N, C-alpha and C positions, 0 to 999 in steps of 0.2 A: 359574465357583468356581476358589479358589485352590488350588495345588498347595506345601500347607505342610506340612515334616513331617520327620523324620531318623529312621534305625534310633536314634537314640541317647536320643532324648526320651522321658521318661519318663511316657510314659500310661498313664492310670486304665483307661480301657476301648478296645477297637478295636472299632469296628463294622464289619462285615463287610456291605455293601450299603448304598445311598444309598437306598433305596427307604421309604416316608412312615413304616411302621414305623422301620425303622433312626432316620431321623432324628428323631421325637420319642423314640426309646431316648436317644441321644445328646442331645438337647434339655433332657430333666427329668433325668440326670446329670450334665451342664454347668451346670445352674441348683443343685442341691445340690454345686458348687464341686470336681465331677472333671476331673480333665484327659482331654477324648475327641477322638478322632480318627473317622473316618466316611472309607470306602475304597469308590468305588464305579467299577467296571467300566465303565463307560458313560460317554462327554461330559460328560452332566449325571443331578444327580439324578433324582429321583423314579422310578426303577424300572416297574409298569405305571401311576401316577401324571404321565403326562405330556402338556405340548401340544406340536409340531413344525410347519413350515412345509414340505410337501412337495409344493406347488406354490408360487407365487409370488402372498402375497396373502392365501390360505388357512392358518388352522391348524387342525391337526386336535386334537382328544382322545383322541388313540392308542388307546392301550387302555380301562382304565376312563375312565366317562364322565359320573357321575352320582355325588352326593354328598348323605347323609343320614344315612351313622351317625355319623359322626366323633363323638366323643364328645363333650359340651358342656364336661367338666369339663376335656378337654385345651384347647377353645377361649377358656377363662380361664386357663387354667395359663401356654398359651405365646401368649396375646394377639395369637393369630392376626389377628383384624379390623386391628391396629396394624400389622403386617407386610402391611395388604395384600390378606389374605383375605374377599373376596366373594363370597355366594353369591346364586343369581336361582331363586327359587322356581319350580319345573315346574307350570303351571297346569293339565294337563289330560292324560284318558288316552283316546287317540283307539286305534279298535277297527272296521277297516271290513271289509265281509263279499261276496262271492263275487256274494249277487245284489242288490246295490245300496243298501242299508241299509248304516247304523253307529248307533255308538256310542259317544256322551262324557260320559264320568267328570268334572267339576272342581268349583270350590269351591261353584258358585251348589246348591245341597242342592234348589232345588225346579225347576231344569233338571235335573239329576240326577237326577231322580226321575220326574220326564216320558219323559227317554230310556231308561231302567229300564222304562220302564211300554209302551213300545213294544212290548218282549220278551214284559212279565209285569209285571201291573198287582201281584202277589202280591211278586213281586222289588223291586217296587219299595218299596212298605212295608215290607219285610224289612229293603233292604241300611241306613239306617244305624241300627237297634237293629245289626246285627252288624258294623258297623264300630265301634261304641260297645264292645263286646266284646271284638272284636281287639286296641284300642286300651288298653286296661283289661291284657289278658292282654300284651300287648307290656312293659306298664309294671313287669310282674310279671319279665318274663325278664329285665329291661334290670340288674336286681340280680347278674345271673348275669354279663352281659356288665362290666360296669363294677369287678369284684371277680376275684380270683383263684378258680381251679377247688377248691371240698375237694375230698376224697379220701376217699370214703364205707370205705373200708378200713382208715382210719387211726384211732388212737385220740389222735393229738395233741390237747389242748386246743382249736388254733386251728381245728383243721378240724370239729371235733364243735361248740363255738361255730357255726359258720357254720353247720352242717346242721341244729341246732335253727331258726338264726333263718331260713334257706330254707323248713321245715318249717312253722312257724309261719305265716309267710308265703302259703303255702298254704292253709292252712285255714284262713284268713282270707278267702280268696275265696268269693265268693257261688256256690251247690253247683252252680248250673247253670255258672257258668264253670269250678270244678274239673274237670266233667266234658267242657267245651270242651278244656280242657289237655289231659286225660287222651286222649282223640282228635286232638287235634295230634299228638302226638311218638308215634304209632302210625298213624296212618290218608294214607291216599294224599292226595294234593290233591284230587282230583277227587270224589273220595267222600267226602272232609270237605265240603267245598261243595255237593255232591248234598243232603247231609242239611237244607241252609236252604235253596237255590235250584235252580227250575227250567230257568232258560233256559239252553239251553246256550250261546247266544251272549255270556252272562254268566260264565258257568264257567269257559268257557275260558279266555278269559284273563285271567281272575281265576287260573287254576289257574300259570298259567309263573310267577308269582313261588316254584312251588314248585322248578324245575326248574333255577333259574339256578344255575350252577357245577357240575352234577353229570351225572353219564351213568346217570342217570333217568329214567322218563318220568313223565306229571302221573298215572296210574294207579297208579305203584309204592307200595308200604306207604314212608312215614317223611318222604317230599316233604311235608308240611303244615306238618311243623314247618320248612321252610324258606321256606313260604309268612311265615310267625310273623315269623323272622327277619327278612323286609323288611319287617314291618309296622312296625319299632324305627325310625324312618324316623324325625326330628327335623331342624327350623332351625328358631333362632332360637325355641324353646321349643314350635313350631309342630307337633304330636305327627301322626304318617306322613306328614311334609314332605320330598319330595326335590328336589333342584333341580342348580342347573348352576352352577361356580364361574366367575366372571369370568375371560373368558381361559383358558379351557378348563381338565382335571384338574393338567396341568402348575401350576399358579396355587397348589396346594395343599400339595404339594411345595416350594413354593418359599418361599410365607409356613412350612414350619416350618421349614425350613434356615435362613433366613434371622431367627426367635426363636432355634435350636443359635446360632449364627453370636454372637448377639448376646450370649448366654450364654458365649462362648469355644470352642465347638466347633471345631477343623482340620477342614475336608472336602477332602479328595482326589478330583478326577476320572480316570479315565481312568487307574484304580490298581485291577489285577483282580487276585483273591485266588486263588491257587493253591492253597494248603493252609492249614490251620491247626497250629499248631507245637504238637504234644506234648511232655513232657518228663515223664516220673516221673509217667505219671497227671495230669497238670495244664497245660493248655492257657494257653501262653505268650507268645503271639504270633501273626504271619502271615505265609507266605511271598507275595511279589505272581509275577505269571508273569516279572517281567522278573532275578528272581532274589532281588530287595530283600528283605528281613527287619527284621520291626519288631514289637520287643517290646515288651506291654502285663501289667497285674498281670490283668484278665481281657479277655476277647474275647468279644464279642456278633454272632452270627449275623439279619443278618435275613433270610438266606435262606429256600427251603424245605424243612422236613427233612431227607428225602433227598437232598437237594445237600449242606445241610453235613456231617452227619454220615457217608453212607458214602461220599461224592468228598474233600471240604474234609478231615474227620479220617482215614476209613479204617477199615477193619471191627477191625483188629487192635488197637483203643487202647476196643478196645464191647464189653459182654459180649453174649452170644450170644440171651439175650430180649430183650433191646432192637433187636437187629441185625434180628431175624425181627420184632418186632412193626415197626418201618418198614415193612418187606419186605410186609407184610401193609396197610401205610398205602396207601391208592385215592386217586390223584390223577388220576384219569381225564381228561384235556380233554375238552372235549365240545364246545367252542363257539370260533367265530372272528370276525371283525369288520373289516367291509368299512367305508371314510371315502371321501366324495365331494365334489368340489367342481363346484359347480352354478352354470352360468351364468343359468339363472332358476330361479324358484320352482316344481316342476309341481304341479300341483293334485290332488287324488284325483277319482275320478269322481265318489263315490256324495255328495261334501260340499265342493263349490268353496269356496276362499277358505283362508284360515291361521288363523282365531281358534281353531279346536281341534290345532291343530298347533301349538302353544306348551307343551307338554308331551310325553310319550312318544307314542308310536304303533305296537299291538300287529297283527301282522298273524298274529290266531292266530283262525282261521274257527271253530272247532269246535274240539271233544275228540278225535276220531277224526282230524281232521288232524293235531293231535300227536300221537297216537298212532302214525301211519303213518310221521313225521316220525322217532320213536323209533325203527321197527323198521327201520329205512334204518342209522342208526348202528349198532343192534346184529349187522347183518349186514357193521358194517367200510365203509359208505358214505357220503359227510353226505347230508345231508336235500336229495331234490333240489327240494322244497317247505319250506323253513324256518320253525319260529318267530321272526319279524325283530322284534324291538325297535327301532324307529325313533325317534331325537332330531334336530332340526332346530336346534342351539347359536344357531348366527347370527339364527332370528327373534328371539332373546334378548339377544343379543350383539353388538353390532355390531363388534365387535372381531375377531371371528373370520373375516369374509369383507370381500372389497370391497364400496361403494356396491351394492346392486342384486345382489351374488351372495349363494352361500350354500354352508354347508355342510352336509354331511347324514352323521351316525355312524350304522353298523346295525352293532346285535348281533346274530348267528346264532347259531342250535344247530337243527337240531346239525350240530356238524362235528368229528366223532371224531379224534382225533390217532391210536390204532389202525385205519387204514384197513387193508381186505385185501389191500395189498400193502408193508405196511409202513410209519413211517410218516414216512422218510425220501422215500416218495414226494410227500408234498405239495407240492413245490415245483411237479414237472412237471403237479398237476390244480389248481392255481390259478386257472387261468384259468377254469377251467371250475366250477367252483367261484362264482367271482364272478360267471358268465353265471345259474348257478341261482338267487341271490342276488339278481339284480337284474330276471330274466326273471318271481319271484316278488311282487318289488313293484311292477313297470309293471302288472303283470296289475290294480294297484288305483291306480296312476298314470302312466298310458298314456304321458307325454311325458317320462318320466325320463331315457332315456337321449340323446333331444333336447337336454337341458340338460346334458350328466357332460362334464366338463373333467378328471378326472382322476380315476380311481380309485386307493386304497390296500389291499392286502387283503393281511388275516395271518389265516393259519391259526396250530391249535394249535403246527402245527411252529415255525412264525416265530417266538410267539409266548417258545415255548422257547427258541428260537434268540437272539432279540434281549435277551427279558428277562427269561431267565432263570427263565420257568415251568415247572418241573417238567410233561412232556407236555400243558404250554399249559394248564393248570390253572387257575383265576381266583384262585380259593382259596386254592390252595398245598394242596389233599386236601380231601376232596368235605367236606359237611357235611352228613352222613349222621350216624343217632342213636349208629351205634359211632365216630364222631368227633370227637365237641365232649365238651365239660368237660371232668373228670378223665382222659378217656380221648384228649386230642390233645395230643400225635403220638401217642403211645403211654402203655397206661396206668400210673398211677405217677409220670409225667415233664409233666406239665399245669401245675409252677410254672415255670417258664422256665428248669430248672435240666437239665443233662444229667450224663448218667455219666462225665461228664472235669469233672476240679473247674476252677472258674472258667471255663469255657464256657456259655453261654446263648444262648436262642434267642429271640427275640424278634417272627417275622414271624408272615404269614397262619395259619402251620400247626401255633400255640399258640392255645394258649384266648383269644379268644372264637372266634375264626374270622374268614373273609373279608369284605371290603370295605371301603370307604374309610373304616375308624373308631379306625383307630392305637391303639383297646384293646392291640393284643397287647403293643407298642412300649413305650407308657404303666404297663402294670402288668408288665412285665418289669423295667422301672428301679425301679420304686418297692420289686419283691422284692431285687432287688440292694439297695436301700440299707438295706433291713427286714432285710435277714439279714447287712449291715455288712460286701459280699462286695468293696470297691473304697475 
């Protein structure tokens, strides 16, 4: 990216952080004719949405690693296909078990029915109907994701109209789906799934979607909603579809950046912001770590809310109730990442071959296993036998590794940011953490260690230090019921504004939350333009 722009440039908006949400916000503002500057502290844009080569010829999708929540309206408005973004659907969900059995759910409904039927004929019959109901509820929830969050305490016509519309849509749901949605908003992932299914071998891997990005267990109340959040996957109009970006997740950020630059956005990399300038209770620009001052009519932060407001702005410029709300905001990082360069593709003992590996692989053999993993996290240690979600991008995208070689992406939970001996102790534990992850996977894939050429290990402390994710939380704050909709990040401040005039926020810590969706950035830009903020 070019290093352009001067302190005297008459910027309409300066965007702090070149993650995918910041880039989306910048692109939409520029398309509306605004002069926008993006400042990214690292040497390339993307934030946690990046692809890097850490071993010659092997490309890691370093942090975030799958795509499905990216909003269709952003695809269209930013013309991302023309800017090079291609998605490859993940074909299967594979779960191996210690007793040598396995379960593979895929696009063929007959094959999936037979796979589930090996564990429960009843579950096999119910599974398609359950999927359709969840898909319909996910479509209902999308109306919240693609709009700003109404404030239920407000009497403003806009909020009242939204609330009436949402209420009407809820009443139009069939009675059984109304009841299902109510349970989703209150129940744990396992309790919710047990109301439908009986086989723990199916319930365990399905329940894992309810704990991604949270420091909660599969039996913790409220995790069923997070499960629904992940049912909103969509690729090319195919509901519930998840995929890989060709070239790794960095290709998502690169396409958005290309679209932004085509609309006139200026991007500066290696430009770390030290503080946001506030004068007379108004944001007037930023100061970089090298002392350079850049002024603008508005400032938009793509960084996590507490980092933005408590560190870059400072408590002196904030009302006490807002500060207290941010201090209560739960950012508990609970996951890590291990990326591997492989000399060959190691096979799973329970099922040789690779046809079942062209999707995600869940190491979640039972709900008891997952609860034990969570118990260790609560005690301030990483799980010795963690939940693993594994993807092998090179099976679907040959650009990720040399011919005959492979890369493996391993998402790990639980890896709590707050270890018993403190977050800063993570560097001394990194090797032991890596070994526990590899030992766990090797129980199912015996030749794994023989294939490893290189390993990149990212603890939540590393995610904070390298990517700016406070406490290593991948969603910029947990997606619990007290931290979504009008309460994200602080009740009364869900429309991207802040208590500081002309300072806005557009990151995953704002509505509708985390994942590679771009909605926070897109909705923030819409709100700014509608408000005539610049």
